[in-house]
C-alpha positions in Angstrom: 5.5 1.4 37.6 4.1 -1.8 38.9 1.8 0.0 41.2 0.4 2.0 38.3 -0.2 -1.2 36.4 -2.8 -2.3 39.0 -4.0 1.2 39.8 -7.0 2.0 37.6 -7.1 5.8 37.2 -10.3 5.6 35.2 -12.0 3.9 38.1 -10.4 6.0 40.7 -11.6 9.2 39.0 -15.0 7.9 38.4 -17.6 10.2 39.9 -20.8 8.8 38.6 -22.1 5.7 40.3 -24.0 3.0 38.5 -27.7 2.5 39.2 -28.2 1.0 42.6 -30.4 -1.7 41.2 -30.4 -3.2 37.8 -32.4 -5.9 36.0 -29.6 -8.4 36.7 -29.9 -7.6 40.4 -33.6 -8.4 40.3 -32.9 -11.7 38.6 -30.3 -12.5 41.3 -32.9 -11.8 44.0 -35.0 -14.5 42.5 -32.5 -17.1 41.3 -30.2 -17.0 44.3 -33.1 -17.6 46.7 -35.3 -19.7 44.4 -36.0 -22.4 47.0 -37.4 -19.7 49.3 -39.7 -18.6 46.6 -40.8 -22.2 45.9 -41.4 -22.8 49.6 -43.3 -19.4 50.0 -45.5 -20.1 46.9 -46.3 -23.6 48.1 -47.1 -22.3 51.6 -49.3 -19.6 50.2 -51.1 -22.1 48.0 -51.5 -24.4 50.9 -53.0 -21.6 53.0 -55.3 -20.6 50.1 -56.4 -24.2 49.7 -57.1 -24.6 53.4 -59.1 -21.4 53.3 -61.1 -22.6 50.3 -61.6 -25.9 52.2 -62.7 -24.3 55.4 -64.9 -21.5 53.9 -68.4 -22.5 52.9 -69.4 -21.8 49.3 -72.0 -19.0 48.9 -74.6 -19.0 46.1 -76.8 -16.2 44.9 -80.4 -16.4 43.7 -82.3 -13.6 42.0 -85.9 -13.0 41.2 -87.6 -10.2 39.3 -91.0 -8.6 40.1 -92.8 -5.7 38.5 -94.4 -3.1 40.7 -97.7 -1.7 39.4 -97.5 2.0 39.7 -100.6 4.2 40.1 -101.4 6.5 37.2 -100.0 9.6 38.9 -96.6 8.0 39.5 -96.5 6.5 36.0 -97.3 9.9 34.4 -94.6 11.6 36.5 -92.1 9.0 35.5 -92.8 9.6 31.8 -92.6 13.3 32.1 -89.4 13.5 34.2 -87.7 11.1 31.8 -87.4 14.1 29.4 -86.0 16.5 32.0 -83.1 14.5 33.4 -84.4 14.6 37.0 -84.6 10.8 37.2 -83.1 10.5 40.7 -85.9 12.4 42.3 -89.0 11.4 40.4 -88.5 8.8 37.8 -89.2 5.7 39.8 -92.1 7.3 41.6 -92.6 7.2 45.3 -94.5 4.0 45.0 -91.5 2.0 43.7 -89.1 3.5 46.2 -91.4 2.5 49.1 -91.7 -1.0 47.8 -87.9 -1.4 47.8 -87.9 -0.3 51.4 -90.8 -2.6 52.3 -89.1 -5.7 50.7 -85.9 -5.1 52.7 -87.7 -4.6 56.0 -86.5 -6.7 58.9 -90.1 -7.1 60.1 -91.0 -8.7 56.7 -88.0 -11.0 56.9 -88.9 -12.0 60.5 -92.2 -13.4 59.2 -90.3 -15.2 56.4 -88.1 -16.9 59.0 -91.1 -17.8 61.1 -93.0 -19.3 58.2 -90.0 -21.4 56.9 -88.9 -22.4 60.4 -85.4 -21.0 60.0 -84.9 -20.2 63.7 -83.1 -23.5 64.1 -79.6 -23.9 62.6 -77.8 -27.3 62.3 -74.0 -27.3 62.1 -71.9 -30.4 61.4 -68.4 -30.5 62.9 -66.2 -32.0 60.2 -62.4 -32.3 59.9 -60.9 -28.8 60.5 -64.1 -27.1 59.4 -67.8 -26.8 60.2 -70.6 -27.1 57.7 -74.2 -26.0 58.1 -76.9 -28.5 57.3 -80.3 -27.7 55.8 -82.4 -30.4 54.3 -79.7 -33.1 55.0 -79.8 -33.0 58.8 -80.3 -36.4 60.3 -82.4 -35.0 63.2 -84.9 -32.2 63.3 -85.7 -30.2 66.4 -89.1 -28.7 67.1 -89.5 -26.1 69.8 -92.8 -26.7 71.6 -92.2 -24.2 74.4 -89.4 -21.6 74.8 -88.4 -19.3 77.5 -85.2 -17.8 76.1 -84.3 -15.5 73.2 -81.6 -17.9 72.1 -79.9 -21.2 73.1 -77.5 -23.7 71.6 -76.0 -27.1 72.5 -74.1 -30.0 71.0 -76.2 -33.0 70.1 -74.3 -36.3 70.3 -75.5 -39.8 69.5 -75.3 -42.2 72.5 -77.4 -45.1 71.1 -79.7 -46.1 68.2 -82.5 -43.8 69.3 -80.9 -42.0 72.3 -78.9 -38.8 72.4 -77.3 -36.4 74.8 -77.3 -32.6 75.0 -74.0 -31.0 76.2 -72.2 -27.7 76.1 -75.5 -26.0 76.6 -75.6 -22.2 76.3 -78.6 -20.0 77.0 -78.5 -16.4 75.7 -74.7 -16.8 75.4 -74.3 -18.0 79.0 -72.9 -21.5 79.4 -74.5 -24.0 81.8 -71.3 -25.7 83.1 -71.6 -29.4 83.7 -75.2 -29.8 82.6 -76.0 -32.7 80.3 -79.4 -33.9 79.2 -80.3 -37.3 78.0 -83.2 -37.9 75.6 -84.8 -40.3 73.1 -85.9 -39.5 69.5 -89.6 -38.9 69.3 -90.2 -38.1 73.0 -90.8 -34.6 74.3 -87.7 -33.3 76.2 -88.2 -30.8 79.0 -85.2 -28.5 79.6 -84.5 -25.4 81.5 -85.1 -23.3 78.4 -88.2 -25.0 77.1 -89.8 -28.2 75.7 -88.1 -29.8 72.7 -89.0 -32.6 70.3 -86.4 -34.4 68.2 -87.5 -36.4 65.3 -85.4 -38.5 62.9 -85.2 -37.7 59.2 -84.4 -39.8 56.1 -80.7 -39.1 56.8 -80.7 -40.6 60.3 -78.4 -43.5 59.2 -75.7 -41.0 58.2 -75.5 -39.5 61.7 -72.0 -40.0 62.9 -70.6 -36.6 64.0 -71.8 -34.3 66.8 -74.2 -31.6 65.6 -74.2 -28.1 66.9 -77.8 -27.0 67.1 -78.7 -23.3 67.8 -82.1 -21.6 68.1 -82.5 -17.8 67.8 -85.8 -16.0 67.8 -87.2 -14.9 64.4 -86.5 -11.3 65.0 -82.7 -11.7 65.4 -82.5 -14.3 62.7 -84.5 -12.1 60.4 -82.0 -9.2 60.8 -79.2 -11.6 59.9 -81.0 -12.8 56.8 -82.0 -9.3 55.9 -78.3 -8.3 55.6 -77.9 -10.9 52.8 -80.9 -9.5 50.8 -80.5 -6.7 48.2 -83.2 -5.0 46.2 -82.7 -2.6 43.3 -84.3 -1.5 40.0 -83.4 -3.3 36.8 -83.1 -0.1 34.8 -83.7 3.7 35.2 -87.0 3.9 33.4 -88.7 0.7 34.6 -90.6 -0.4 37.7 -89.0 -3.9 37.6 -87.4 -4.7 40.9 -84.5 -7.2 41.2 -84.3 -9.1 44.5 -81.1 -11.0 45.3 -80.4 -13.3 48.2 -77.1 -15.0 49.2 -76.9 -18.2 51.0 -74.8 -21.4 51.4 -77.8 -23.4 50.2 -79.4 -22.4 46.8 -82.7 -24.1 47.8 -83.0 -22.1 50.9 -82.3 -18.9 49.0 -85.1 -19.7 46.5 -87.5 -20.5 49.4 -86.7 -17.2 51.1 -87.3 -15.1 48.0 -90.5 -16.9 47.1 -91.9 -16.6 50.7 -90.8 -13.0 50.9 -92.9 -12.1 47.8 -95.9 -14.1 49.1 -95.9 -12.4 52.5 -95.5 -9.0 50.8 -98.5 -9.6 48.6 -100.6 -10.8 51.5 -99.8 -7.6 53.4 -100.6 -5.5 50.4 -104.0 -7.1 49.9 -104.8 -6.8 53.6 -104.1 -3.1 53.5 -106.2 -2.6 50.3 -109.1 -4.6 51.8 -109.2 -2.5 54.9 -111.2 0.2 53.2 -113.7 -2.3 51.8 -114.2 -3.9 55.2 -114.9 -0.5 56.8 -117.4 0.3 54.1 -119.1 -3.0 54.7 -119.4 -2.2 58.4 -120.9 1.2 57.6 -123.5 -0.3 55.1 -124.5 -3.0 57.6 -125.0 -0.5 60.3 -127.2 1.6 58.1 -129.2 -1.4 56.8 -130.0 -2.3 60.4 -131.2 1.2 61.2 -133.3 1.5 58.0 -134.7 -2.0 58.3 -135.9 -1.1 61.8 -137.3 2.2 60.6 -139.0 0.5 57.6 -140.6 -2.1 59.9 -142.0 0.7 62.1 -143.5 2.6 59.1 -145.1 -0.6 57.7 -146.6 -1.3 61.1 -147.9 2.2 61.4 -149.5 2.0 57.9 -151.2 -1.2 58.7 -152.6 0.2 62.0 -153.8 3.4 60.3 -155.7 1.6 57.6 -157.4 -0.7 60.2 -158.3 2.2 62.4 -159.9 4.3 59.6 -161.1 1.4 57.5 -159.2 2.6 54.4 -159.1 0.0 51.7 -157.9 1.9 48.6 -156.1 5.2 49.1 -154.3 5.0 45.8 -157.4 5.7 43.8 -158.3 8.7 45.9 -154.9 10.3 45.5 -154.1 9.1 42.0 -154.3 12.5 40.5 -152.2 14.1 43.2 -149.5 11.5 43.0 -149.2 11.8 39.3 -148.7 15.6 39.6 -146.2 15.3 42.4 -144.3 12.3 41.1 -141.5 14.4 39.8 -141.2 16.3 43.1 -141.3 13.0 45.0 -138.4 11.6 43.1 -136.4 14.7 43.6 -137.3 14.7 47.3 -136.2 11.1 47.7 -132.9 11.6 45.9 -132.1 14.8 47.8 -133.1 13.3 51.2 -131.0 10.3 50.5 -127.9 12.4 49.7 -128.6 14.6 52.7 -128.9 11.7 55.1 -125.7 10.0 53.8 -123.8 13.4 54.0 -124.9 13.8 57.6 -123.9 10.3 58.5 -120.5 10.7 56.9 -120.0 13.9 58.9 -121.0 12.1 62.1 -118.7 9.2 61.2 -115.7 11.6 60.7 -116.4 13.5 63.9 -117.1 10.3 66.0 -114.0 9.7 68.2 -114.7 5.9 67.9 -113.8 6.1 64.2 -110.9 8.6 64.4 -108.5 5.9 63.4 -110.6 4.3 60.7 -110.9 4.8 57.0 -113.8 6.9 55.7 -116.4 5.0 53.7 -116.4 5.7 50.0 -118.8 5.4 47.1 -121.9 6.0 49.3 -123.9 7.9 46.7 -123.5 11.5 47.8 -123.1 12.4 44.1 -120.4 15.0 45.0 -117.2 14.5 43.0 -115.3 16.9 45.2 -116.2 15.2 48.5 -115.7 11.7 47.1 -112.3 12.7 45.6 -111.2 14.2 49.0 -112.3 11.0 50.8 -110.4 8.9 48.3 -107.2 11.0 48.8 -107.7 10.7 52.6 -108.0 6.9 52.5 -104.9 6.7 50.2 -102.8 8.8 52.6 -104.2 6.8 55.5 -103.0 3.5 53.9 -99.6 5.0 53.1 -99.3 6.2 56.7 -100.1 2.6 58.0 -97.6 1.1 55.7 -94.8 3.4 56.9 -95.8 2.7 60.5 -95.4 -1.0 59.8 -91.8 -0.3 58.7 -90.8 2.3 61.2 -92.4 4.3 64.1 -94.4 7.4 65.0 -91.2 9.4 65.1 -90.5 8.9 61.4 -90.7 12.3 59.7 -92.7 10.8 56.8 -95.3 9.5 59.3 -95.6 12.8 61.1 -96.0 14.6 57.7 -98.8 12.2 56.8 -100.5 12.7 60.2 -100.6 16.4 59.4 -101.9 15.7 55.9 -104.7 13.5 57.3 -105.8 16.2 59.7 -105.9 18.7 56.9 -107.9 16.3 54.8 -110.4 15.9 57.6 -110.8 19.6 57.9 -111.3 20.0 54.2 -113.8 17.1 54.0 -115.8 18.5 56.9 -115.9 21.9 55.2 -117.0 20.3 51.9 -119.7 18.2 53.6 -121.0 21.2 55.5 -121.3 23.0 52.2 -123.0 20.0 50.6 -125.4 19.7 53.6 -126.3 23.4 53.3 -126.9 23.0 49.5 -129.1 19.9 50.1 -131.1 21.6 52.8 -131.9 24.5 50.4 -133.0 21.9 47.8 -135.1 20.0 50.3 -136.8 23.2 51.4 -137.5 24.2 47.9 -139.0 20.8 47.0 -141.1 20.8 50.1 -142.4 24.2 49.2 -143.4 23.0 45.8 -145.0 19.9 47.3 -147.0 22.0 49.7 -148.3 24.1 46.8 -149.5 20.9 45.1 -150.9 19.4 48.3 -152.8 22.7 48.8 -155.0 21.7 46.0 -156.1 18.7 48.0 -157.9 20.8 50.7 -161.1 19.2 49.7 -159.6 15.7 50.1 -160.2 13.7 53.2 -157.6 14.3 55.9 -157.3 10.5 56.4 -156.2 10.0 52.8 -153.7 12.8 53.0 -152.2 11.4 56.1 -152.2 7.9 54.6 -150.4 9.3 51.6 -147.6 10.8 53.8 -147.1 7.4 55.5 -146.9 5.6 52.2 -144.4 8.1 50.9 -142.1 7.6 53.9 -142.4 3.9 53.3 -141.4 4.2 49.7 -138.4 6.4 50.6 -137.1 3.9 53.2 -137.6 1.0 50.8 -135.7 2.6 48.0 -132.8 3.6 50.4 -132.8 0.0 51.8 -132.5 -1.4 48.2 -129.8 1.1 47.4 -127.7 0.1 50.4 -128.1 -3.6 49.5 -126.7 -2.9 46.0 -123.8 -1.0 47.4 -122.9 -3.8 49.8 -122.8 -6.3 47.0 -120.6 -4.0 44.9 -118.2 -3.5 47.9 -118.0 -7.3 48.5 -117.3 -7.9 44.8 -114.6 -5.2 44.7 -112.9 -6.8 47.8 -112.8 -10.1 46.1 -111.2 -8.6 42.9 -108.3 -6.9 44.9 -104.9 -8.3 43.8 -101.3 -7.5 44.8 -99.4 -4.6 43.3 -96.5 -6.9 42.2 -96.2 -9.5 39.5 -93.5 -12.2 39.4 -91.8 -12.0 36.0 -88.8 -14.2 36.9 -88.7 -17.0 39.4 -85.7 -17.3 41.8 -82.8 -18.4 39.6 -79.0 -18.4 39.7 -75.9 -20.2 38.5 -74.6 -23.5 39.7 -71.2 -22.0 40.6 -70.7 -20.2 43.9 -70.1 -16.5 44.0 -67.9 -16.8 47.0 -65.2 -17.6 47.8 -63.7 -16.7 44.4 -61.4 -19.7 43.9 -59.3 -18.3 41.0 -58.9 -14.9 42.6 -57.8 -16.4 45.9 -55.3 -18.7 44.2 -54.0 -15.8 42.1 -53.6 -13.7 45.3 -51.8 -16.6 46.9 -49.4 -16.8 44.0 -48.7 -13.1 44.1 -48.2 -13.1 47.8 -46.2 -16.3 47.8 -43.8 -14.7 45.3 -44.1 -11.1 46.4 -43.5 -11.5 50.2 -40.0 -13.1 49.9 -39.2 -10.8 47.0 -40.0 -7.8 49.2 -38.0 -9.2 52.1 -35.0 -9.9 50.0 -35.3 -6.6 48.2 -35.4 -4.7 51.4 -32.5 -6.7 52.7 -30.6 -5.9 49.5 -31.2 -2.2 49.6 -30.4 -2.1 53.3 -27.2 -4.1 52.8 -24.3 -1.7 52.6 -21.6 -4.4 52.3 -19.3 -4.7 49.3 -20.5 -7.4 46.9 -18.1 -7.2 44.0 -15.2 -5.4 42.4 -17.6 -2.8 41.0 -18.2 -1.6 44.5 -14.5 -0.7 44.9 -14.3 1.1 41.5 -13.7 4.5 43.3 -10.6 3.3 45.1 -7.2 4.1 43.6 -5.6 1.2 45.6 -4.2 -1.6 43.4 -6.6 -4.5 43.1 -5.0 -7.9 42.9 -7.8 -10.5 42.5 -11.2 -11.8 43.6 -11.4 -15.0 45.5 -14.7 -16.9 44.9 -17.0 -18.1 47.7 -16.2 -21.6 49.1 -19.2 -23.9 49.8 -21.5 -23.0 46.9 -21.1 -26.5 45.6 -23.2 -27.9 48.5 -26.9 -27.9 48.9 -29.0 -24.8 49.7 -28.9 -25.3 53.5 -25.1 -25.7 53.4 -24.9 -22.4 51.6 -26.8 -20.8 54.4 -24.0 -21.8 56.8 -21.2 -20.5 54.6 -20.5 -17.6 56.9 -20.3 -19.7 60.0 -16.9 -20.9 61.2 -15.8 -24.3 60.1 -12.2 -25.5 60.6 -12.3 -27.6 57.4 -12.6 -24.5 55.3 -9.2 -23.2 56.5 -7.1 -25.7 54.6 -5.0 -25.8 51.5 -7.1 -26.2 48.3 -4.5 -25.1 45.8 -2.9 -28.2 44.4 -0.9 -29.1 41.3 -3.1 -30.2 38.3 -6.4 -28.9 39.7 -8.2 -26.4 37.5 -11.3 -25.6 39.5 -12.3 -22.0 40.2 -10.4 -21.8 43.5 -7.1 -22.9 42.0 -7.6 -20.6 39.0 -8.4 -17.7 41.2 -5.2 -18.2 43.3 -3.1 -18.6 40.1 -4.4 -15.3 38.9 -3.6 -13.8 42.3 -0.1 -15.2 42.2 0.5 -13.8 38.7 -0.7 -10.3 39.6 1.3 -10.3 42.8 4.5 -11.3 40.9 4.0 -8.5 38.4 3.4 -6.1 41.1 6.6 -7.0 42.9 8.8 -7.0 39.8 10.1 -10.4 40.7 13.9 -11.0 40.2 15.6 -14.3 40.7 17.2 -14.6 44.1 15.4 -11.5 45.5 13.6 -12.1 48.8 10.1 -10.8 49.3 8.2 -10.2 52.5 4.4 -10.1 52.1 2.2 -9.2 55.0 -1.6 -10.1 54.8 -4.1 -8.4 57.1 -7.7 -7.2 57.0 -9.8 -4.3 58.2 -12.1 -6.5 60.3 -12.3 -10.1 61.6 -13.9 -12.9 59.6 -12.4 -11.6 56.3 -10.8 -15.0 55.5 -7.2 -13.7 55.9 -5.7 -17.0 57.1 -7.3 -19.0 54.4 -6.1 -16.6 51.7 -2.5 -16.5 53.0 -2.4 -20.3 53.3 -3.5 -20.9 49.7 -1.6 -18.0 48.3 1.6 -19.4 49.8 0.7 -22.9 48.5 0.3 -21.5 45.0 3.7 -19.8 45.2 5.2 -23.1 46.3 3.8 -24.8 43.2 6.2 -22.9 41.0 9.2 -24.4 42.9 9.8 -21.3 45.0 10.7 -21.7 48.7 7.9 -20.2 50.7 7.4 -19.9 54.5 4.3 -18.9 56.4 5.0 -17.0 59.6 2.1 -16.9 62.1 2.3 -13.6 63.7 -1.1 -13.7 65.3 0.5 -13.9 68.7 -2.9 -13.6 70.4 -4.8 -16.5 68.7 -2.4 -18.4 66.6 -5.1 -19.1 64.1 -2.9 -20.3 61.2 -0.9 -22.6 63.5 -4.1 -24.2 64.9 -5.7 -24.5 61.5 -2.7 -26.6 60.3 -2.5 -28.4 63.7 1.2 -27.4 64.0 1.2 -25.1 67.0 4.4 -26.2 68.6 7.2 -24.0 70.0 7.9 -21.2 67.5 7.8 -17.4 67.2 6.8 -16.6 70.7 9.6 -18.7 72.3 12.2 -17.2 69.9 11.2 -13.6 70.5 11.1 -13.8 74.3 14.5 -15.5 74.4 13.5 -18.9 75.6 14.7 -20.7 72.5 17.3 -19.1 70.1 17.3 -21.9 67.5 14.7 -20.7 65.1 15.4 -23.3 62.4 14.3 -26.1 64.7 10.8 -24.7 65.0 10.1 -24.4 61.2 7.8 -27.3 60.2 7.2 -28.5 56.6 3.6 -28.2 55.4 3.9 -29.3 51.7 6.7 -29.4 49.2 8.5 -26.1 49.2 6.1 -24.7 51.9 7.1 -24.4 55.5 5.4 -23.0 58.6 6.8 -21.0 61.6 4.1 -21.4 64.2 3.4 -19.2 67.2 3.8 -21.7 70.0 2.6 -20.7 73.4 0.6 -17.5 73.4 2.7 -14.7 75.1 1.2 -12.2 77.5 3.0 -9.3 75.8 2.8 -9.7 72.0 3.3 -6.0 71.2 6.5 -5.7 73.2 7.9 -8.8 71.5 7.2 -7.4 68.0 8.9 -4.1 68.6 12.2 -5.8 69.6 15.2 -5.9 67.4 15.0 -9.7 67.6 11.9 -9.6 65.5 13.6 -7.7 62.7 16.5 -10.1 62.9 14.1 -13.0 62.5 12.6 -11.5 59.4 16.0 -10.8 57.9 17.1 -14.4 58.6 14.0 -15.8 56.9 14.5 -13.6 53.8 17.9 -15.2 53.3 16.5 -18.7 53.4 13.2 -18.3 51.4 12.0 -16.7 48.2 8.7 -15.6 49.8 8.0 -14.8 53.4 4.3 -14.5 54.1 3.4 -12.8 57.4 -0.1 -13.7 58.7 -1.1 -10.7 60.9 -4.2 -9.8 63.0 -6.8 -7.4 61.6 -5.9 -3.7 61.5 -7.1 -1.4 64.2 -8.2 -4.4 66.4 -4.7 -4.5 68.0 -1.4 -2.6 67.5 0.5 -5.6 66.3 -0.2 -5.1 62.6 1.2 -1.6 62.5 4.3 -2.8 64.1 4.8 -5.8 61.8 4.2 -3.5 58.7 7.7 -2.0 59.0 9.2 -5.4 58.2 7.1 -6.1 55.1 7.8 -5.2 51.4 4.1 -5.5 50.4 1.0 -5.1 52.4 -2.1 -6.9 51.2 -5.5 -6.1 52.7 -8.2 -8.7 52.6 -11.7 -7.3 52.1 -14.6 -9.8 52.7 -17.5 -9.5 50.2 -20.8 -9.3 52.1 -18.9 -8.2 55.3 -17.0 -5.1 54.5 -19.2 -2.0 54.7 -19.1 0.4 51.7 -19.0 3.3 54.2 -15.5 2.1 55.0 -14.2 2.6 51.5 -13.1 6.2 52.1 -11.1 5.0 55.1 -9.3 2.5 52.8 -8.5 5.3 50.4 -7.2 7.5 53.2 -4.8 4.7 54.4 -3.5 4.2 50.9 -3.0 7.9 50.3 -1.3 8.3 53.7 1.4 5.7 52.9 1.0 4.0 56.2 1.8 0.7 54.6 4.4 -0.3 51.9 3.0 -1.0 48.5 -0.6 -1.6 49.7 -2.9 -3.7 47.6 -6.4 -5.3 47.9 -7.8 -8.8 47.6 -11.6 -9.2 47.5 -12.5 -12.5 49.2 -15.7 -14.5 49.4 -17.2 -13.2 46.1 -20.2 -15.1 45.0 -20.2 -16.7 41.6 -22.8 -14.4 40.0 -20.8 -11.3 41.0 -17.6 -12.7 39.6 -18.8 -14.3 36.4 -17.7 -17.8 37.2 -21.1 -19.4 37.0 -21.8 -22.0 39.6 -18.6 -22.9 41.4 -16.5 -22.9 44.4 -15.5 -20.2 46.7 -14.9 -20.1 50.3 -16.3 -19.1 53.6 -14.2 -18.6 56.6 -14.6 -16.5 59.7 -13.2 -15.7 63.0 -16.3 -17.1 64.8 -17.8 -15.3 67.7 -15.6 -12.2 67.5 -11.9 -12.0 67.2 -11.1 -11.7 70.9 -7.9 -9.8 70.9 -6.9 -8.6 74.3 -8.4 -11.8 75.8 -6.5 -14.8 77.0 -9.3 -17.2 75.8 -8.3 -19.6 73.1 -11.0 -19.2 70.4 -10.5 -21.0 67.1 -10.8 -19.0 64.0 
């Protein structure tokens, strides 16, 4: 009946387990390790702060430029905006190419050279390095250089003197080499001639400066990776250029210089056609000027030879009749000569890689349009070559297109020449018909007329070429870039990297999350019993929970709770005390009395054991016996741990006792009983015997127990852990009640079926359970006491070594 009182059938028959992790468990993970969280968060914030201190701040500067599209691209953009094919046509090839041109490493290389960014100055500060730009105390000028890169540490040795050390050339260190120098003097080194000049910050020079020089090509590639170009919107030709740098001023200078160099290149490409046209016109002027001088000399000599003073009056009538044909003949001859020259220019190998002159007055829209298309494709091919190489598929396509243009232009010029030849022949036939009317005119006058007509043609052609040269020069002066700046380089005063708030937020999350994850993993991997709810499936009577001892100390003391400490194995139960330990043992005492159906004068033998070492068995039996003694019952503790004598050593009373009595060396048992407190005595082990199991199976042991039962109200037998040695099973035959101590945080949940199997098998009389070492939050006590006790470094049964529990 008493057993049934402490046997909870509802719990024993429970088949559904509670959730493995509840909200309260999560709170326990935080609160019970709060100082770890505090330390982790502080450490994460410290690391984040150090990272922010060490990492240079990066700023962004942005400028906007508008790209002037040609009419064809603009029309295509407007048309395709209605068809949804924006990705292919809407920006136009021109804008796409300009984006590629702006991000070209070759263009950035020229920016680096113009701004002198090959040199980098780095200041070595406390636990970090910082690049210097305009605030460097010393500037280095490379007069001659024989290496692609070099670096060294510049240290100040005097007011104007310095030293170069840790010199590296192209990544190779020159060990032991140091160079002395003076500011303002040329310094000759193994990698070139250098000149160091002071700046306005020379007085602030106190730290060593790391100076490195890298050629403009390599530095340009590095700078190009920090440049981005994109369109501001889908249907515009406004390009947004952004550059990231640790110095906002340098970023603005890079963007401005990049745009200047780009416009210079664009204007140079556009003026190439004008320069070639000027060369062509000057060559023709020289030829015509020479021919005109010869005709004028011939005319003068002819007049002097034939004494002709006035040929105009003689041929006035003929000239008036042939004036219309003369004009046609001049115009046609001029066009024919220009067409022939253009054809010779195209077919001349010396001009195979030059632009074709335009606007020469052939008066053939078809030919002039083809020449204009050829020149446009030629310029586009040159621009792509500047950004890539001959193997570029676009360049190869343009080369094929240029050859096709040449063939078409040659064919068109041939057709034009044939047409002009027909016109010339026709005009000459008409002129011959008119001139036939002058058969009666003097042959000298007719010949003079021919010379004067050649002179007039050459003069008009000469004047025409002079006009064209002036027009070409004027057009070259009016050429402007194809981009317009609509927003100067601007940006915010706050850095874009590192993101201070984001880094601190990540630090807080990691600072809290890492220990939480560790403790959570430890919790879900921990299979040990934590509280009474973990034993709900057992049908074994449950007597009480004993709280954990040591929780009243600081956090570091709590970490040592599970370590052995002799001071923990002591009597804490005392009269008048009402702390949690005393209350817990009073509850245990009451439940134990109810279970045993106490009757006055009846003796009780109670055996305490455990399933594994470190369960706190000795502490529990000591304080349980003390609580029984407080109600004026005579209680005796019998230390039957014949292999370690843990209880006897804990009370420092390990004199002659059980071992000597059982082996027959001393038959007076009463003399060996020692008082511990009022109503509480101890029968120690004494000297550890070599054969404890044989002593316990003897009839003398049973007689000893019967003798003690007559003298005491409660006899508590402190036994070794079960299954470690055979002693416990032998002692169990003499006990009325067997109490198993399970240690919270130590006993594995996987051993619960074994406990149930022992109980169901009736191996021990009136078996019951005490859960020891329960933490306050599992028991509901709040912050309080408890106990931690262990067997130390393993129980050690079967060994003769004397290890304290």
